[in-house]
C-alpha atoms as a printed R data frame, in Angstrom:
    type eleno elety resid chain resno       x       y       z
1   ATOM     1    CA   MET     A     1  -1.611 -50.710 -29.357
2   ATOM     2    CA   ASN     A     2   0.241 -48.076 -31.047
3   ATOM     3    CA   GLU     A     3  -2.844 -47.345 -33.169
4   ATOM     4    CA   GLU     A     4  -4.849 -46.938 -29.841
5   ATOM     5    CA   LEU     A     5  -2.179 -44.323 -28.536
6   ATOM     6    CA   GLU     A     6  -2.245 -42.275 -31.707
7   ATOM     7    CA   SER     A     7  -5.932 -42.275 -31.966
8   ATOM     8    CA   ALA     A     8  -6.077 -41.198 -28.216
9   ATOM     9    CA   SER     A     9  -3.641 -38.747 -28.593
10  ATOM    10    CA   ASN     A    10  -5.144 -37.197 -31.831
11  ATOM    11    CA   SER     A    11  -8.668 -36.915 -30.204
12  ATOM    12    CA   PRO     A    12 -10.058 -33.258 -29.682
13  ATOM    13    CA   ALA     A    13 -10.447 -33.732 -25.957
14  ATOM    14    CA   ASN     A    14  -6.562 -34.507 -25.590
15  ATOM    15    CA   MET     A    15  -5.332 -31.903 -28.072
16  ATOM    16    CA   THR     A    16  -4.074 -28.671 -26.360
17  ATOM    17    CA   PRO     A    17  -2.954 -25.579 -28.389
18  ATOM    18    CA   ASN     A    18   0.744 -25.183 -28.381
19  ATOM    19    CA   PHE     A    19   1.163 -21.495 -27.811
20  ATOM    20    CA   SER     A    20   4.552 -19.922 -27.039
21  ATOM    21    CA   ASN     A    21   2.713 -17.495 -24.412
22  ATOM    22    CA   PRO     A    22  -0.789 -18.954 -23.538
23  ATOM    23    CA   GLY     A    23  -1.571 -15.669 -21.595
24  ATOM    24    CA   THR     A    24  -1.636 -13.751 -25.115
25  ATOM    25    CA   PRO     A    25  -4.916 -13.647 -26.805
26  ATOM    26    CA   ARG     A    26  -4.707 -14.986 -30.425
27  ATOM    27    CA   SER     A    27  -6.846 -14.129 -33.049
28  ATOM    28    CA   ASP     A    28  -6.405 -17.244 -35.054
29  ATOM    29    CA   ALA     A    29  -7.372 -19.414 -32.337
30  ATOM    30    CA   GLY     A    30 -11.155 -18.355 -32.644
31  ATOM    31    CA   ILE     A    31 -11.303 -18.584 -28.755
32  ATOM    32    CA   GLU     A    32 -10.955 -15.376 -26.757
33  ATOM    33    CA   MET     A    33  -8.584 -15.737 -24.024
34  ATOM    34    CA   ARG     A    34  -8.333 -13.207 -21.075
35  ATOM    35    CA   ASN     A    35  -5.955 -13.268 -17.889
36  ATOM    36    CA   THR     A    36  -8.806 -11.409 -15.762
37  ATOM    37    CA   PRO     A    37 -12.327 -11.585 -16.073
38  ATOM    38    CA   PRO     A    38 -14.389  -8.216 -17.318
39  ATOM    39    CA   PRO     A    39 -15.722  -6.328 -14.540
40  ATOM    40    CA   PRO     A    40 -19.386  -6.984 -13.604
41  ATOM    41    CA   PRO     A    41 -21.909  -4.526 -15.119
42  ATOM    42    CA   GLN     A    42 -22.912  -1.840 -12.708
43  ATOM    43    CA   SER     A    43 -25.996   0.292 -12.943
44  ATOM    44    CA   GLN     A    44 -25.859   3.726 -14.263
45  ATOM    45    CA   ALA     A    45 -27.298   4.979 -10.759
46  ATOM    46    CA   GLN     A    46 -24.449   3.821  -8.777
47  ATOM    47    CA   ARG     A    47 -21.549   5.301 -10.785
48  ATOM    48    CA   PRO     A    48 -22.372   9.040 -10.426
49  ATOM    49    CA   VAL     A    49 -22.869   8.637  -6.756
50  ATOM    50    CA   ALA     A    50 -19.796   7.115  -6.312
51  ATOM    51    CA   SER     A    51 -17.776   9.679  -8.377
52  ATOM    52    CA   ILE     A    52 -19.784  12.548  -6.743
53  ATOM    53    CA   ASN     A    53 -18.581  11.074  -3.240
54  ATOM    54    CA   GLN     A    54 -15.035  10.779  -4.516
55  ATOM    55    CA   GLN     A    55 -14.910  14.420  -5.820
56  ATOM    56    CA   HIS     A    56 -16.386  15.622  -2.402
57  ATOM    57    CA   GLN     A    57 -13.698  13.903  -0.445
58  ATOM    58    CA   GLN     A    58 -10.918  15.218  -2.932
59  ATOM    59    CA   GLN     A    59 -12.349  18.904  -2.291
60  ATOM    60    CA   GLN     A    60 -12.267  18.413   1.303
61  ATOM    61    CA   LEU     A    61  -8.749  17.119   1.294
62  ATOM    62    CA   LEU     A    62  -7.804  20.119  -0.869
63  ATOM    63    CA   LEU     A    63  -9.541  22.557   1.514
64  ATOM    64    CA   GLN     A    64  -7.600  20.944   4.600
65  ATOM    65    CA   HIS     A    65  -4.369  21.157   2.723
66  ATOM    66    CA   GLN     A    66  -4.799  24.722   1.856
67  ATOM    67    CA   GLN     A    67  -5.693  25.622   5.300
68  ATOM    68    CA   GLN     A    68  -2.529  23.919   6.434
69  ATOM    69    CA   LEU     A    69  -0.471  25.888   3.927
70  ATOM    70    CA   GLN     A    70  -2.193  29.284   4.982
71  ATOM    71    CA   GLN     A    71  -1.264  28.350   8.664
72  ATOM    72    CA   LEU     A    72   2.255  27.718   8.140
73  ATOM    73    CA   GLN     A    73   2.485  30.814   5.818
74  ATOM    74    CA   SER     A    74   0.832  32.864   8.647
75  ATOM    75    CA   GLN     A    75   3.148  31.493  11.279
76  ATOM    76    CA   SER     A    76   6.365  33.530  11.989
77  ATOM    77    CA   LYS     A    77   9.503  32.097  10.982
78  ATOM    78    CA   TYR     A    78  10.630  31.911  14.841
79  ATOM    79    CA   SER     A    79   7.456  29.674  15.241
80  ATOM    80    CA   GLN     A    80   8.363  27.374  12.380
81  ATOM    81    CA   LEU     A    81  11.890  27.010  13.595
82  ATOM    82    CA   LEU     A    82  10.459  25.873  17.218
83  ATOM    83    CA   ALA     A    83   8.012  23.407  15.530
84  ATOM    84    CA   VAL     A    84  11.127  22.126  13.383
85  ATOM    85    CA   ILE     A    85  13.292  21.871  16.368
86  ATOM    86    CA   GLU     A    86  10.526  19.922  18.276
87  ATOM    87    CA   ASP     A    87  10.314  17.486  15.551
88  ATOM    88    CA   MET     A    88  13.886  16.953  15.560
89  ATOM    89    CA   GLY     A    89  13.786  16.176  19.253
90  ATOM    90    CA   ARG     A    90  11.771  13.097  18.473
91  ATOM    91    CA   ASP     A    91  14.315  11.615  16.138
92  ATOM    92    CA   ILE     A    92  17.310  12.012  18.392
93  ATOM    93    CA   ARG     A    93  16.955   8.816  20.510
94  ATOM    94    CA   PRO     A    94  16.112   6.491  17.499
95  ATOM    95    CA   THR     A    95  19.103   7.969  15.677
96  ATOM    96    CA   TYR     A    96  21.288   6.831  18.722
97  ATOM    97    CA   ALA     A    97  19.567   3.240  18.379
98  ATOM    98    CA   GLY     A    98  20.747   3.046  14.998
99  ATOM    99    CA   SER     A    99  17.434   3.937  12.690
100 ATOM   100    CA   ARG     A   100  18.447   5.130   9.531
101 ATOM   101    CA   THR     A   101  15.198   6.735   8.702
102 ATOM   102    CA   SER     A   102  15.365   8.934  11.960
103 ATOM   103    CA   ALA     A   103  18.898   9.841  11.172
104 ATOM   104    CA   GLU     A   104  17.950  10.920   7.679
105 ATOM   105    CA   ARG     A   105  14.956  12.924   9.030
106 ATOM   106    CA   LEU     A   106  17.108  14.521  11.530
107 ATOM   107    CA   LYS     A   107  19.636  15.640   8.918
108 ATOM   108    CA   ARG     A   108  16.902  17.075   6.813
109 ATOM   109    CA   GLY     A   109  15.563  18.748   9.992
110 ATOM   110    CA   ILE     A   110  18.924  20.369  10.629
111 ATOM   111    CA   VAL     A   111  19.160  21.747   7.038
112 ATOM   112    CA   HIS     A   112  15.671  23.125   7.344
113 ATOM   113    CA   ALA     A   113  16.341  24.669  10.899
114 ATOM   114    CA   ARG     A   114  19.643  26.334   9.508
115 ATOM   115    CA   ILE     A   115  17.478  27.887   6.596
116 ATOM   116    CA   LEU     A   116  14.997  29.109   9.181
117 ATOM   117    CA   VAL     A   117  17.649  30.571  11.331
118 ATOM   118    CA   ARG     A   118  19.090  32.688   8.557
119 ATOM   119    CA   GLU     A   119  15.504  33.702   7.813
120 ATOM   120    CA   CYS     A   120  14.910  34.728  11.268
121 ATOM   121    CA   LEU     A   121  17.994  36.875  11.303
122 ATOM   122    CA   MET     A   122  16.872  38.481   8.129
123 ATOM   123    CA   GLU     A   123  13.582  39.476   9.711
124 ATOM   124    CA   CYS     A   124  15.049  40.479  12.802
125 ATOM   125    CA   GLU     A   125  17.654  42.905  10.728
126 ATOM   126    CA   ARG     A   126  14.643  44.333   8.841
127 ATOM   127    CA   SER     A   127  12.566  45.060  11.956
128 ATOM   128    CA   ALA     A   128  15.750  46.646  13.516
129 ATOM   129    CA   ARG     A   129  15.781  49.091  10.432
130 ATOM   130    CA   SER     A   130  12.242  50.080  10.796
């Protein structure tokens, strides 16, 4: 009976390699192991179209961002201050309800508003001198 167990345990079907990390490919095993299958082959015609579409989308996003920056820069400090105060108003009620993120946004808004108030005062002084 022991002979049957030994012969059954030594058969190639029952032998499993004893690796310390089975996910790591071993060159001495002669078998290529991979965690993920290789990507399916794509035709050459599909790749450039996808990359052109991605580039076009990135350019559109970049143009939108540049337009928003220009609008912010073209606004007066006073209108920027009004916009910040309006945004701060949306965070007051959630802050009372205990929202930490709203409280942090409100604090940042207060700091930003203080900076804008100083800049508005400097603009007023500059225009009063002229």
